[in-house]
MDAnalysis code that builds the backbone (N, CA, C; Angstrom):
import MDAnalysis as mda
import numpy as np

u = mda.Universe.empty(477, n_residues=159, atom_resindex=np.repeat(np.arange(159), 3), trajectory=True)
u.add_TopologyAttr("name", ["N", "CA", "C"] * 159)
u.add_TopologyAttr("resid", np.arange(1, 160))
u.add_TopologyAttr("resname", ["MET", "GLN", "ILE", "ARG", "PRO", "ILE", "GLN", "ALA", "SER", "ASP", "ASN", "ASP", "GLU", "ILE", "GLY", "HIS", "LEU", "ILE", "GLN", "ARG", "VAL", "LEU", "GLU", "GLU", "HIS", "LYS", "ALA", "ASN", "VAL", "PRO", "GLY", "THR", "ALA", "TYR", "PHE", "ASP", "LYS", "GLN", "LEU", "PHE", "LYS", "LEU", "SER", "GLU", "VAL", "TYR", "GLN", "ALA", "GLU", "ASN", "ALA", "VAL", "TYR", "TYR", "VAL", "ILE", "GLU", "GLU", "ASN", "ASN", "GLU", "ILE", "MET", "GLY", "GLY", "ALA", "GLY", "ILE", "ASN", "VAL", "LEU", "GLU", "GLY", "GLY", "ASP", "PRO", "SER", "VAL", "CYS", "GLU", "LEU", "GLN", "LYS", "ILE", "TYR", "LEU", "LYS", "GLN", "GLU", "GLY", "ARG", "GLY", "LYS", "GLY", "TRP", "GLY", "ARG", "MET", "LEU", "ILE", "GLU", "LYS", "CYS", "LEU", "ASP", "PHE", "ALA", "GLU", "ASN", "ARG", "ASN", "TYR", "SER", "SER", "CYS", "TYR", "LEU", "GLU", "THR", "MET", "PRO", "GLU", "LEU", "SER", "LYS", "GLY", "ILE", "GLU", "LEU", "TYR", "LYS", "LYS", "VAL", "GLY", "PHE", "VAL", "SER", "ILE", "GLU", "LYS", "PRO", "LEU", "GLY", "ASP", "THR", "SER", "HIS", "HIS", "GLY", "CYS", "SER", "ILE", "TRP", "MET", "LEU", "LYS", "GLN", "LEU", "SER"])
u.atoms.positions = np.array([
    [0.841, -1.171, 0.000],
    [0.000, 0.000, 0.000],
    [0.890, 1.239, 0.000],
    [0.509, 2.194, -0.821],
    [1.238, 3.466, -0.831],
    [0.259, 4.613, -1.046],
    [0.612, 5.767, -0.503],
    [-0.140, 6.997, -0.716],
    [0.755, 7.919, -1.519],
    [0.194, 8.484, -2.593],
    [0.987, 9.364, -3.459],
    [0.081, 10.442, -4.050],
    [0.663, 11.543, -4.527],
    [-0.148, 12.574, -5.189],
    [-0.776, 12.019, -6.477],
    [-1.941, 12.526, -6.791],
    [-2.653, 12.108, -8.002],
    [-1.854, 12.485, -9.246],
    [-1.997, 11.672, -10.283],
    [-1.396, 11.937, -11.595],
    [-2.523, 12.008, -12.622],
    [-2.264, 12.634, -13.746],
    [-3.286, 12.765, -14.795],
    [-3.834, 11.400, -15.210],
    [-2.997, 10.389, -15.212],
    [-3.445, 9.052, -15.627],
    [-4.418, 8.423, -14.623],
    [-4.572, 9.021, -13.440],
    [-5.492, 8.511, -12.412],
    [-6.891, 9.105, -12.529],
    [-7.051, 10.153, -13.313],
    [-8.300, 10.925, -13.310],
    [-9.554, 10.086, -13.530],
    [-9.576, 9.278, -14.561],
    [-10.784, 8.497, -14.853],
    [-11.061, 7.475, -13.759],
    [-10.016, 6.796, -13.313],
    [-10.204, 5.751, -12.306],
    [-10.741, 6.323, -10.995],
    [-10.175, 7.431, -10.510],
    [-10.641, 7.993, -9.238],
    [-12.019, 8.626, -9.409],
    [-12.299, 9.222, -10.558],
    [-13.633, 9.781, -10.799],
    [-14.710, 8.704, -10.750],
    [-14.457, 7.594, -11.406],
    [-15.420, 6.479, -11.392],
    [-15.531, 5.862, -9.997],
    [-14.412, 5.765, -9.287],
    [-14.429, 5.223, -7.930],
    [-15.337, 6.081, -7.037],
    [-15.190, 7.387, -7.103],
    [-16.015, 8.291, -6.290],
    [-17.487, 8.099, -6.632],
    [-17.798, 8.018, -7.911],
    [-19.198, 7.829, -8.299],
    [-19.738, 6.484, -7.798],
    [-18.939, 5.428, -7.900],
    [-19.403, 4.110, -7.431],
    [-19.668, 4.103, -5.928],
    [-18.805, 4.744, -5.158],
    [-19.002, 4.787, -3.706],
    [-20.284, 5.561, -3.376],
    [-20.514, 6.674, -4.045],
    [-21.740, 7.437, -3.791],
    [-22.976, 6.634, -4.203],
    [-22.896, 5.904, -5.301],
    [-24.011, 5.045, -5.712],
    [-24.265, 3.962, -4.656],
    [-23.187, 3.358, -4.168],
    [-23.290, 2.296, -3.160],
    [-24.051, 2.776, -1.918],
    [-23.845, 4.036, -1.542],
    [-24.481, 4.597, -0.351],
    [-25.776, 5.360, -0.674],
    [-26.238, 5.226, -1.906],
    [-27.452, 5.929, -2.346],
    [-27.324, 7.438, -2.109],
    [-26.132, 7.958, -2.346],
    [-25.830, 9.374, -2.142],
    [-25.446, 10.050, -3.452],
    [-25.833, 9.458, -4.561],
    [-25.528, 10.005, -5.886],
    [-26.653, 10.959, -6.302],
    [-26.746, 12.057, -5.558],
    [-27.819, 13.030, -5.760],
    [-27.229, 14.372, -6.174],
    [-28.038, 15.211, -6.809],
    [-27.556, 16.558, -7.159],
    [-27.045, 17.295, -5.923],
    [-26.042, 18.130, -6.144],
    [-25.456, 18.879, -5.040],
    [-24.408, 18.109, -4.279],
    [-23.896, 17.024, -4.882],
    [-22.820, 16.235, -4.276],
    [-21.665, 16.114, -5.263],
    [-20.570, 15.534, -4.799],
    [-19.391, 15.331, -5.650],
    [-19.718, 14.518, -6.893],
    [-20.760, 13.716, -6.830],
    [-21.141, 12.859, -7.958],
    [-21.293, 13.673, -9.248],
    [-21.780, 14.883, -9.114],
    [-22.057, 15.719, -10.280],
    [-21.048, 16.850, -10.489],
    [-19.947, 16.858, -9.739],
    [-18.934, 17.908, -9.908],
    [-18.395, 17.900, -11.332],
    [-18.328, 19.061, -11.936],
    [-17.838, 19.183, -13.314],
    [-16.380, 18.749, -13.433],
    [-15.607, 18.918, -12.363],
    [-14.178, 18.593, -12.412],
    [-13.859, 17.177, -11.930],
    [-14.866, 16.365, -11.694],
    [-14.642, 15.054, -11.081],
    [-13.640, 14.186, -11.853],
    [-13.591, 14.333, -13.148],
    [-12.672, 13.519, -13.947],
    [-11.431, 14.308, -14.374],
    [-11.153, 15.408, -13.650],
    [-9.980, 16.250, -13.913],
    [-9.278, 16.595, -12.602],
    [-9.338, 15.719, -11.628],
    [-8.830, 16.055, -10.297],
    [-7.341, 16.392, -10.292],
    [-6.557, 15.781, -11.149],
    [-5.123, 16.106, -11.169],
    [-4.911, 17.563, -11.555],
    [-5.805, 18.122, -12.360],
    [-5.706, 19.536, -12.738],
    [-6.219, 20.441, -11.618],
    [-7.323, 20.050, -11.003],
    [-7.950, 20.848, -9.947],
    [-6.994, 21.063, -8.780],
    [-6.204, 20.051, -8.451],
    [-5.354, 20.104, -7.271],
    [-3.912, 20.507, -7.592],
    [-3.700, 21.255, -8.668],
    [-2.361, 21.718, -9.018],
    [-1.944, 22.978, -8.276],
    [-2.882, 23.689, -7.672],
    [-2.568, 24.936, -6.963],
    [-1.560, 24.667, -5.850],
    [-0.814, 25.687, -5.496],
    [0.251, 25.561, -4.496],
    [-0.279, 25.080, -3.142],
    [-1.456, 25.519, -2.758],
    [-2.003, 25.168, -1.450],
    [-3.054, 24.077, -1.529],
    [-2.932, 23.218, -2.528],
    [-3.877, 22.126, -2.731],
    [-3.121, 20.840, -3.033],
    [-3.751, 19.714, -2.705],
    [-3.165, 18.415, -3.025],
    [-4.294, 17.387, -3.043],
    [-4.136, 16.377, -3.878],
    [-5.035, 15.228, -3.840],
    [-4.160, 13.986, -3.825],
    [-4.408, 13.136, -2.833],
    [-3.650, 11.891, -2.703],
    [-4.519, 10.710, -3.111],
    [-3.886, 9.739, -3.739],
    [-4.545, 8.458, -3.981],
    [-3.809, 7.408, -3.163],
    [-4.550, 6.391, -2.792],
    [-3.962, 5.274, -2.076],
    [-4.062, 4.060, -2.992],
    [-2.939, 3.384, -3.153],
    [-2.857, 2.235, -4.065],
    [-2.460, 0.981, -3.307],
    [-2.951, -0.130, -3.807],
    [-2.483, -1.429, -3.353],
    [-2.332, -2.288, -4.598],
    [-1.144, -2.854, -4.785],
    [-0.852, -3.678, -5.964],
    [-1.207, -2.943, -7.262],
    [-0.805, -1.687, -7.344],
    [-1.027, -0.831, -8.525],
    [-2.492, -0.568, -8.835],
    [-3.382, -0.789, -7.881],
    [-4.803, -0.492, -8.051],
    [-5.174, 0.639, -7.104],
    [-5.813, 1.664, -7.635],
    [-6.251, 2.772, -6.788],
    [-7.419, 2.298, -5.930],
    [-7.258, 2.466, -4.630],
    [-8.269, 2.024, -3.673],
    [-9.072, 3.192, -3.105],
    [-8.587, 4.415, -3.312],
    [-9.298, 5.575, -2.796],
    [-8.465, 6.830, -2.923],
    [-8.990, 7.892, -2.341],
    [-8.279, 9.156, -2.396],
    [-8.901, 10.193, -1.482],
    [-8.171, 11.302, -1.309],
    [-8.632, 12.424, -0.501],
    [-7.806, 13.647, -0.855],
    [-8.419, 14.822, -0.704],
    [-7.717, 16.041, -1.057],
    [-7.929, 17.182, -0.085],
    [-7.050, 18.162, -0.220],
    [-7.135, 19.436, 0.512],
    [-7.095, 20.537, -0.526],
    [-7.980, 21.498, -0.347],
    [-7.983, 22.678, -1.203],
    [-8.487, 23.842, -0.374],
    [-8.212, 25.040, -0.821],
    [-8.733, 26.219, -0.141],
    [-10.264, 26.162, -0.201],
    [-10.912, 26.631, 0.845],
    [-12.372, 26.639, 0.894],
    [-12.885, 27.713, -0.050],
    [-13.537, 27.295, -1.110],
    [-14.039, 28.223, -2.117],
    [-15.074, 29.163, -1.508],
    [-14.890, 30.450, -1.774],
    [-15.827, 31.447, -1.281],
    [-15.762, 31.663, 0.214],
    [-14.661, 31.261, 0.842],
    [-14.542, 31.378, 2.287],
    [-13.253, 32.047, 2.704],
    [-12.990, 32.023, 3.965],
    [-11.778, 32.566, 4.557],
    [-10.576, 31.820, 3.962],
    [-9.587, 32.529, 3.406],
    [-8.444, 31.844, 2.786],
    [-7.566, 31.073, 3.766],
    [-7.762, 31.283, 5.070],
    [-6.982, 30.507, 6.045],
    [-7.663, 29.174, 6.377],
    [-8.834, 28.935, 5.772],
    [-9.577, 27.691, 5.995],
    [-9.466, 26.822, 4.751],
    [-9.052, 25.583, 4.938],
    [-9.016, 24.643, 3.827],
    [-10.207, 23.702, 3.948],
    [-10.401, 22.930, 2.903],
    [-11.489, 21.955, 2.902],
    [-10.930, 20.569, 2.610],
    [-11.318, 19.601, 3.409],
    [-11.022, 18.197, 3.135],
    [-12.049, 17.749, 2.112],
    [-11.592, 17.300, 0.958],
    [-12.487, 17.035, -0.159],
    [-12.327, 15.627, -0.716],
    [-13.430, 15.120, -1.196],
    [-13.473, 13.895, -1.992],
    [-12.678, 12.752, -1.370],
    [-12.998, 12.447, -0.117],
    [-12.360, 11.310, 0.544],
    [-13.283, 10.106, 0.393],
    [-12.831, 9.185, -0.421],
    [-13.612, 7.981, -0.733],
    [-12.679, 6.790, -0.823],
    [-13.166, 5.646, -0.354],
    [-12.430, 4.385, -0.453],
    [-13.340, 3.319, -1.044],
    [-12.759, 2.462, -1.865],
    [-13.488, 1.284, -2.331],
    [-13.860, 0.437, -1.119],
    [-14.906, -0.338, -1.264],
    [-15.374, -1.179, -0.161],
    [-14.256, -2.063, 0.388],
    [-13.486, -2.673, -0.500],
    [-12.435, -3.587, -0.047],
    [-11.256, -2.863, 0.602],
    [-11.227, -1.542, 0.547],
    [-10.175, -0.762, 1.202],
    [-10.576, -0.225, 2.562],
    [-11.811, -0.471, 2.948],
    [-12.310, 0.058, 4.227],
    [-11.979, -0.889, 5.376],
    [-11.895, -0.302, 6.574],
    [-11.634, -1.091, 7.773],
    [-10.169, -1.448, 7.965],
    [-9.293, -0.836, 7.199],
    [-7.858, -1.124, 7.276],
    [-7.061, 0.058, 7.830],
    [-7.762, 1.124, 8.201],
    [-7.081, 2.321, 8.688],
    [-6.628, 3.253, 7.587],
    [-6.950, 2.922, 6.352],
    [-6.486, 3.732, 5.223],
    [-7.165, 5.095, 5.155],
    [-8.441, 5.144, 5.508],
    [-9.139, 6.423, 5.518],
    [-8.487, 7.386, 6.489],
    [-8.171, 6.875, 7.660],
    [-7.497, 7.705, 8.671],
    [-6.122, 8.149, 8.162],
    [-5.403, 7.249, 7.508],
    [-4.085, 7.594, 6.969],
    [-4.200, 8.706, 5.926],
    [-5.190, 8.603, 5.055],
    [-5.397, 9.639, 4.049],
    [-5.730, 10.981, 4.707],
    [-6.638, 10.951, 5.677],
    [-7.020, 12.188, 6.359],
    [-5.805, 12.803, 7.055],
    [-5.040, 12.001, 7.756],
    [-3.877, 12.527, 8.470],
    [-2.844, 13.110, 7.510],
    [-2.652, 12.462, 6.369],
    [-1.720, 12.998, 5.367],
    [-2.230, 14.346, 4.847],
    [-3.530, 14.433, 4.601],
    [-4.126, 15.696, 4.146],
    [-3.996, 16.781, 5.215],
    [-4.257, 16.438, 6.464],
    [-4.167, 17.428, 7.541],
    [-2.727, 17.881, 7.759],
    [-1.761, 16.979, 7.617],
    [-0.345, 17.369, 7.694],
    [-0.021, 18.380, 6.600],
    [-0.495, 18.111, 5.390],
    [-0.285, 19.040, 4.283],
    [-0.883, 20.406, 4.632],
    [-2.125, 20.405, 5.154],
    [-2.819, 21.651, 5.491],
    [-2.049, 22.439, 6.552],
    [-1.567, 21.751, 7.566],
    [-0.802, 22.434, 8.609],
    [0.490, 23.008, 8.053],
    [1.156, 22.278, 7.169],
    [2.392, 22.770, 6.548],
    [2.150, 23.963, 5.638],
    [0.916, 24.153, 5.191],
    [0.556, 25.311, 4.356],
    [-0.060, 26.428, 5.201],
    [0.016, 26.269, 6.519],
    [-0.435, 27.282, 7.481],
    [-1.925, 27.588, 7.440],
    [-2.736, 26.612, 7.057],
    [-4.173, 26.789, 7.208],
    [-4.485, 26.774, 8.708],
    [-5.469, 27.559, 9.123],
    [-5.825, 27.622, 10.548],
    [-6.845, 26.557, 10.928],
    [-7.681, 26.158, 9.984],
    [-8.681, 25.131, 10.263],
    [-9.047, 24.410, 8.968],
    [-9.683, 23.264, 9.154],
    [-10.082, 22.431, 8.023],
    [-11.580, 22.151, 8.134],
    [-12.273, 22.359, 7.038],
    [-13.723, 22.226, 6.950],
    [-14.042, 21.016, 6.085],
    [-15.184, 20.404, 6.324],
    [-15.670, 19.367, 5.417],
    [-17.184, 19.356, 5.415],
    [-17.726, 18.816, 4.339],
    [-19.165, 18.642, 4.182],
    [-19.433, 17.181, 3.876],
    [-20.506, 16.672, 4.449],
    [-20.867, 15.281, 4.202],
    [-22.376, 15.123, 4.358],
    [-22.832, 13.890, 4.379],
    [-24.265, 13.619, 4.482],
    [-24.497, 12.394, 5.347],
    [-25.694, 12.264, 5.900],
    [-25.980, 11.141, 6.812],
    [-25.732, 9.771, 6.194],
    [-25.887, 9.631, 4.891],
    [-25.685, 8.340, 4.219],
    [-24.248, 7.830, 4.374],
    [-23.323, 8.732, 4.642],
    [-21.909, 8.363, 4.770],
    [-21.513, 8.304, 6.248],
    [-22.281, 7.570, 7.033],
    [-22.157, 7.555, 8.489],
    [-20.796, 7.056, 8.982],
    [-20.210, 6.081, 8.315],
    [-18.903, 5.576, 8.752],
    [-17.839, 6.660, 8.636],
    [-17.934, 7.456, 7.583],
    [-17.013, 8.570, 7.422],
    [-17.166, 9.587, 8.535],
    [-18.397, 9.860, 8.921],
    [-18.663, 10.831, 9.987],
    [-18.020, 10.366, 11.288],
    [-18.123, 9.080, 11.586],
    [-17.485, 8.523, 12.787],
    [-15.978, 8.766, 12.748],
    [-15.375, 8.537, 11.593],
    [-13.935, 8.722, 11.446],
    [-13.561, 10.192, 11.595],
    [-14.328, 11.089, 11.000],
    [-14.032, 12.519, 11.113],
    [-14.023, 12.945, 12.581],
    [-14.972, 12.455, 13.343],
    [-15.025, 12.785, 14.775],
    [-13.793, 12.242, 15.494],
    [-13.359, 11.050, 15.147],
    [-12.193, 10.444, 15.801],
    [-10.919, 11.248, 15.566],
    [-10.826, 11.912, 14.405],
    [-9.611, 12.693, 14.121],
    [-9.760, 14.157, 14.518],
    [-10.862, 14.501, 15.210],
    [-10.978, 15.834, 15.790],
    [-11.912, 16.816, 15.126],
    [-12.660, 16.387, 14.124],
    [-13.652, 17.281, 13.519],
    [-14.867, 17.362, 14.434],
    [-15.456, 18.556, 14.527],
    [-16.675, 18.749, 15.305],
    [-17.750, 19.331, 14.392],
    [-18.998, 18.997, 14.684],
    [-20.120, 19.503, 13.888],
    [-20.284, 21.000, 14.106],
    [-20.671, 21.692, 13.032],
    [-20.993, 23.114, 13.115],
    [-22.406, 23.318, 12.586],
    [-22.993, 24.454, 12.891],
    [-24.408, 24.710, 12.632],
    [-24.771, 24.972, 11.175],
    [-23.830, 25.543, 10.408],
    [-24.166, 25.933, 9.036],
    [-22.941, 25.778, 8.142],
    [-23.165, 25.742, 6.838],
    [-22.027, 25.580, 5.926],
    [-21.150, 26.823, 5.884],
    [-19.898, 26.610, 5.511],
    [-18.951, 27.694, 5.297],
    [-18.659, 27.780, 3.805],
    [-18.300, 28.957, 3.340],
    [-17.894, 29.125, 1.950],
    [-19.034, 28.913, 0.972],
    [-18.639, 28.638, -0.262],
    [-19.593, 28.464, -1.351],
    [-19.143, 27.272, -2.197],
    [-19.371, 26.075, -1.691],
    [-18.850, 24.865, -2.331],
    [-19.759, 24.292, -3.404],
    [-20.983, 24.732, -3.465],
    [-22.021, 24.230, -4.383],
    [-22.517, 22.833, -4.028],
    [-22.124, 22.311, -2.887],
    [-22.581, 20.984, -2.460],
    [-23.812, 21.112, -1.561],
    [-24.882, 21.613, -2.128],
    [-26.117, 21.808, -1.369],
    [-26.783, 20.478, -0.996],
    [-26.298, 19.377, -1.527],
    [-26.812, 18.057, -1.166],
    [-26.243, 17.548, 0.146],
    [-25.269, 18.259, 0.682],
    [-24.659, 17.874, 1.955],
    [-25.349, 18.635, 3.086],
    [-25.694, 17.918, 4.152],
    [-26.406, 18.544, 5.262],
    [-25.655, 18.474, 6.580],
    [-24.416, 17.977, 6.542],
    [-23.579, 17.899, 7.739],
    [-22.288, 18.653, 7.444],
    [-21.958, 19.574, 8.347],
    [-20.772, 20.413, 8.188],
    [-19.912, 20.248, 9.419],
    [-18.611, 20.118, 9.204],
    [-17.688, 19.871, 10.318],
    [-16.445, 20.720, 10.147],
    [-15.795, 20.995, 11.285],
    [-14.602, 21.831, 11.290],
    [-13.590, 21.279, 12.285],
    [-12.325, 21.395, 11.931],
    [-11.231, 20.988, 12.837],
    [-10.225, 22.128, 12.879],
    [-9.881, 22.550, 14.093],
    [-8.830, 23.551, 14.266],
    [-7.482, 22.880, 14.046],
    [-6.603, 23.551, 13.327],
    [-5.280, 23.019, 13.062],
    [-4.270, 23.747, 13.951],
    [-3.159, 23.085, 14.244],
    [-2.160, 23.710, 15.132],
    [-1.238, 24.633, 14.382],
])
């Protein structure tokens, strides 16, 4: 297993993986990552200096990914944990936590003050993990992410 930055050759595979996971959880609804225009161009989206998207591989197969980017339409000192998804066979191995921790390390090294995320009740296992790594629920969304299909908002203060 290895975690590495996304490459252009990963775009289709990770885009389809994200869509399959959302379908599996019946969360493939408007206002979610499922319909993001850039979903199949993630290597381009995360080229900015203060952004990164990591994929996790096992035996040369992408098993999932997660990214950090500045919170669109929000405070520039706040980043967003984005598009963290794992294939079913990659869950329960601690890989989600590893991806999140790698993303949070990146965010801290870029001097973000806090990290925001949006999710939905259908992704309950993810919510449990977010709480374990220090995210807390907040009352309303931050920024302008266009993910109106998400009804759970969380924030973690960074050191």
